[in-house]
C-alpha positions in Angstrom: 91.6 73.6 79.4 92.8 70.7 81.6 90.9 69.7 84.7 94.0 70.7 86.8 94.2 74.2 85.3 90.4 74.6 85.7 90.8 73.7 89.4 93.6 76.2 89.8 91.5 79.0 88.3 88.6 78.1 90.6 90.9 78.1 93.7 92.5 81.4 92.6 89.0 82.9 92.3 88.0 81.6 95.8 91.1 83.2 97.3 90.5 86.5 95.5 87.0 86.6 96.8 88.0 85.9 100.4 90.6 88.8 100.3 88.0 91.4 99.3 87.7 93.5 102.4 90.9 92.2 104.0 92.8 94.3 106.5 96.5 94.1 107.2 97.4 95.6 110.6 101.1 94.8 110.3 102.6 95.9 107.0 106.4 96.6 107.0 106.7 98.6 103.8 109.3 101.4 103.5 111.0 103.8 103.5 112.8 102.3 106.5 116.3 102.0 107.9 116.0 98.2 107.3 115.9 96.9 103.7 112.3 96.6 102.5 110.8 94.7 99.6 108.3 97.4 98.8 107.4 101.0 99.7 104.2 102.4 101.2 102.9 103.4 97.7 103.4 99.9 96.3 101.8 98.3 99.4 98.8 100.5 99.0 98.4 99.8 95.3 98.8 96.0 95.7 96.3 96.0 98.5 93.9 98.0 96.3 94.2 95.6 93.4 93.3 92.7 95.8 90.3 94.6 97.2 91.7 95.2 100.7 89.7 97.7 102.8 92.6 98.9 105.0 96.3 98.8 105.6 98.3 99.8 108.6 102.0 100.8 108.1 104.3 99.7 110.8 107.8 101.0 111.3 109.9 100.3 114.4 111.3 103.8 114.5 108.8 106.4 113.2 105.1 106.9 113.2 103.6 106.7 109.7 100.3 108.6 110.1 101.6 111.5 107.9 102.6 109.2 105.1 99.2 107.4 105.3 97.3 110.7 105.2 99.3 112.1 102.3 98.9 108.9 100.2 95.2 108.9 100.8 95.0 112.5 99.6 97.1 111.9 96.5 95.3 108.6 95.6 91.8 109.0 96.8 90.2 106.3 94.7 92.1 103.2 95.8 89.4 101.9 98.1 92.0 101.3 100.8 92.0 103.2 104.0 95.6 103.9 105.2 96.6 104.0 108.9 99.7 103.8 111.1 100.7 104.2 114.7 103.7 104.5 116.9 106.2 101.9 118.3 107.5 102.9 121.6 111.2 102.3 121.0 114.1 104.6 121.8 113.6 106.7 118.7 110.2 107.7 119.9 111.4 108.4 123.5 110.7 104.9 124.8 107.5 104.4 126.8 106.6 108.0 126.2 103.0 109.3 126.7 103.8 112.4 124.6 104.6 110.3 121.6 101.3 108.4 122.1 99.3 111.6 122.5 100.8 112.9 119.2 99.9 109.6 117.5 96.3 109.9 118.7 96.0 113.5 117.6 97.3 112.7 114.1 94.9 109.8 113.6 97.1 106.9 114.8 95.3 103.6 115.3 97.9 101.4 117.2 100.5 101.9 119.9 103.0 99.1 119.8 104.9 98.6 123.0 108.7 98.4 122.6 109.8 96.0 119.8 113.5 96.1 119.0 114.3 98.0 122.2 112.2 95.7 124.4 114.4 94.1 127.1 112.8 90.8 126.2 113.8 91.2 122.5 117.3 92.1 123.4 117.5 89.2 125.9 116.7 86.8 123.1 119.2 88.2 120.6 121.3 85.0 120.8 118.4 82.8 119.6 114.9 83.9 118.6 115.8 87.5 117.4 119.3 86.9 116.1 118.1 86.9 112.4 116.1 90.2 112.6 117.1 92.7 109.9 119.8 95.2 110.5 120.1 98.7 109.1 122.6 99.3 106.3 124.4 101.9 108.5 124.7 100.6 112.1 122.4 102.4 114.6 123.1 103.3 118.2 122.6 100.2 120.4 119.2 100.1 121.9 118.5 101.0 125.5 116.5 98.0 126.9 112.9 98.9 127.8 110.4 97.3 130.1 106.9 98.3 131.3 107.7 97.0 134.8 109.6 98.6 137.7 111.9 96.7 140.1 108.9 95.6 142.1 107.2 94.1 139.1 104.6 96.9 138.9 103.8 99.0 135.9 106.0 102.1 135.7 104.5 105.5 136.0 105.1 106.2 132.3 103.4 103.0 131.3 100.3 103.9 133.2 100.3 107.4 131.6 100.5 105.7 128.2 97.5 103.5 129.1 95.5 106.6 130.0 96.2 108.3 126.7 95.4 105.1 124.8 92.1 104.7 126.7 91.1 108.3 126.0 91.9 107.9 122.3 90.2 104.5 122.0 93.0 103.1 119.9 94.7 99.7 120.0 97.2 98.7 122.6 99.6 96.2 121.0 102.2 94.1 122.8 105.3 94.9 120.7 108.0 92.4 121.8 107.3 92.5 125.5 107.4 89.2 127.3 104.2 87.3 128.2 105.0 87.9 131.9 105.0 91.7 131.3 101.8 91.4 129.3 100.0 89.5 132.2 100.6 92.7 134.3 100.0 95.2 131.5 96.7 94.0 130.0 94.6 93.6 133.2 95.6 97.1 134.2 95.0 98.5 130.7 91.5 97.0 130.9 90.9 98.5 134.4 91.9 101.9 133.0 89.5 101.7 130.1 91.5 100.4 127.2 89.0 98.5 125.0 91.2 97.4 122.1 94.1 95.1 123.0 96.2 92.8 120.8 99.3 90.6 121.0 101.7 90.4 118.1 103.0 86.9 117.1 102.2 85.5 120.6 104.2 82.3 120.1 107.3 84.1 118.7 109.5 86.2 121.0 106.5 86.9 123.3 106.6 83.4 124.7 102.9 82.6 125.0 102.0 79.1 125.9 98.7 77.5 124.9 97.3 78.3 128.3 98.6 81.9 128.1 96.7 82.4 124.8 93.5 81.1 126.3 93.9 83.2 129.4 94.7 86.5 127.7 92.0 86.0 125.0 89.4 85.5 127.7 90.5 88.9 129.1 89.6 90.4 125.7 93.1 90.5 124.1 93.2 89.6 120.4 95.9 87.3 119.1 97.5 88.7 115.9 99.4 85.9 114.2 102.0 86.9 111.6 101.4 85.2 108.3 105.1 85.4 107.5 105.7 82.7 110.1 103.5 80.1 108.4 104.4 80.3 104.7 107.5 79.3 102.6 110.1 82.0 102.1 113.6 82.5 100.8 115.1 83.3 104.3 114.9 79.7 105.4 112.5 76.9 106.2 109.6 77.8 108.5 109.2 76.1 111.8 105.4 76.2 111.5 102.7 75.6 108.9 99.0 76.3 108.3 98.0 73.3 110.3 99.8 74.8 113.4 98.2 78.2 112.6 94.8 76.6 112.6 95.5 74.9 115.9 96.6 78.3 117.4 93.4 79.9 116.1 91.4 77.3 118.0 93.1 78.3 121.3 91.7 81.8 121.3 88.8 81.2 119.0 88.2 82.7 115.6 86.4 85.7 117.1 89.6 86.7 119.1 92.2 86.0 116.3 93.6 88.3 113.6 96.0 87.6 110.8 98.6 90.3 110.0 101.1 89.9 107.2 104.3 91.1 109.1 105.7 91.2 105.6 107.8 93.7 103.7 111.2 92.2 104.5 113.5 91.2 101.6 113.6 87.5 100.6 110.0 87.1 101.8 106.7 87.2 99.9 105.0 90.5 99.3 102.2 91.2 101.8 99.3 90.4 99.5 101.1 87.3 98.3 101.4 86.2 101.9 97.6 86.5 102.4 97.0 84.5 99.2 99.3 81.7 100.3 97.8 81.3 103.8 94.2 81.5 102.6 95.1 78.8 100.0 96.5 76.6 102.7 93.6 77.1 105.1 91.2 76.2 102.3 93.2 73.0 101.8 92.6 72.3 105.5 88.8 72.9 104.9 88.6 75.9 107.2 85.1 77.5 106.8 85.2 80.5 104.5 83.2 82.5 107.1 86.1 82.0 109.6 88.7 82.9 107.0 86.9 86.2 106.3 87.0 87.1 110.0 90.6 86.2 110.4 91.9 88.2 107.3 89.6 91.2 107.6 86.4 91.5 109.8 88.1 91.2 113.2 90.8 93.7 112.4 88.3 96.1 110.8 86.3 96.0 114.1 89.4 97.3 115.9 90.0 100.1 113.4 
């Protein structure tokens, strides 16, 4: 065996060890109206083979708790706990406390504020969100959603949603709301007793600056960075790399940062492959293994 091949085997073993106990809070497996690279069963089995401890299925249009529970029942020995939640887009009734209540009662772990139907997402359709996937059969155009009223205060429905999330002690996630909305949402969520708060891909679509990340993480909001943004893929060159990701981690601190794959789209790596790629890059940057374990697993596990 050559020295190079031996080093590769050693690195692969390092990566494999670091992924034992990993948690993906942002897996876009199918079935879905958008083309997906893999389905929920495949995602579960691949996570199991890598030693993941938990996986959260995220769909923009339907809650996946029933799929998660059924797969756990059918395949009880995978070692992977399966979860889901509800995204508050038009298909779920928008910012709808009844949809959130149902999610809590069926074991949902996350409420994502509007994503594709967020007014902020739609406003950025000419630039940042123009390459988002589309359904094979065109869907009805989204009705723009925001958590703020005309006076810049949280709407009645939003406050009702926060009450249900607080009572259920589940995660309030940003969806694709703007940072300006989140600066109103999260302080009120905290005041109402929401203990678990997270921002999805804060530097993409959301619009967080470095100072915003510092400010919101100090409030107790986790930053969930999407691995898909920092690794090579077939959809085109990435604007960011692992060095930038490490810099972003430093803004909130390791203790307040989570990595989610945000993978499942076609022409992208599979979710577990994405984790392997980013862990390899962070090892190249000499990030401490204890930090990597927190970023890929321990922090997310504490929220679940």
